[in-house]
C-alpha positions as CSV (number, residue, x, y, z in Angstrom):
1,M,28.8,12.0,25.8
2,Y,25.4,12.1,24.1
3,V,23.7,10.9,21.0
4,Y,20.4,12.0,19.4
5,Q,17.8,9.4,18.5
6,L,15.4,10.2,15.7
7,M,12.1,8.4,15.8
8,Y,9.0,8.5,13.6
9,K,5.6,7.5,14.7
10,K,2.3,7.6,12.8
11,E,-0.6,8.4,15.2
12,K,-3.5,6.5,13.8
13,K,-1.6,3.5,12.4
14,G,0.5,2.6,15.5
15,F,3.5,2.4,13.3
16,A,6.9,3.5,14.8
17,S,10.3,3.4,13.3
18,L,13.8,4.2,14.4
19,I,15.5,6.3,11.8
20,G,18.9,6.5,13.4
21,Y,21.3,7.8,16.0
22,F,23.3,11.0,15.4
23,S,26.2,12.8,17.0
24,S,24.5,16.1,17.2
25,Y,21.0,17.7,17.4
26,K,21.8,19.6,14.2
27,K,22.5,16.5,12.2
28,A,19.3,14.8,13.5
29,R,17.3,17.9,12.5
30,Q,18.9,17.8,9.0
31,I,17.8,14.2,8.5
32,M,14.3,15.0,9.9
33,K,13.9,17.8,7.4
34,K,15.0,15.6,4.6
35,Y,12.5,12.9,5.4
36,S,9.7,15.3,6.0
37,S,10.2,17.1,2.7
38,E,11.2,14.3,0.3
39,L,10.1,10.8,1.4
40,P,6.6,9.4,0.7
41,G,4.8,8.4,3.9
42,Y,7.0,10.7,6.0
43,K,6.3,14.0,4.2
44,D,2.6,13.4,4.4
45,H,2.7,13.2,8.3
46,S,5.6,15.5,9.2
47,H,4.3,15.9,12.8
48,G,5.3,12.4,13.7
49,F,9.1,13.0,14.3
50,K,10.7,13.0,17.7
51,I,14.3,13.7,18.6
52,K,15.5,12.4,22.0
53,K,18.8,13.2,23.6
54,M,20.4,10.1,25.1
55,E,23.5,9.7,27.3
56,L,25.9,6.9,26.3
57,N,26.6,4.0,28.7
58,R,23.4,4.7,30.5
59,D,20.0,3.0,30.8
60,N,17.8,5.3,28.6
61,Y,14.7,3.1,28.5
62,Y,11.4,4.9,28.3
63,F,7.9,4.2,27.2
64,Y,6.4,5.8,24.1
65,D,3.0,7.6,24.5
């Protein structure tokens, strides 16, 4: 089983935030589109979103660039 992690990172400010975990890629995309079109701070930098597919009950640790 998999979940999809939606992250947001601003390049120049070094700010990163976890938006949430979703049961499908489609749902993660819906939330990403909502944030990038409606919410201040996110809509101004819509290129900072990242969706990662993660397997449950597994070590999914990775380093951010």
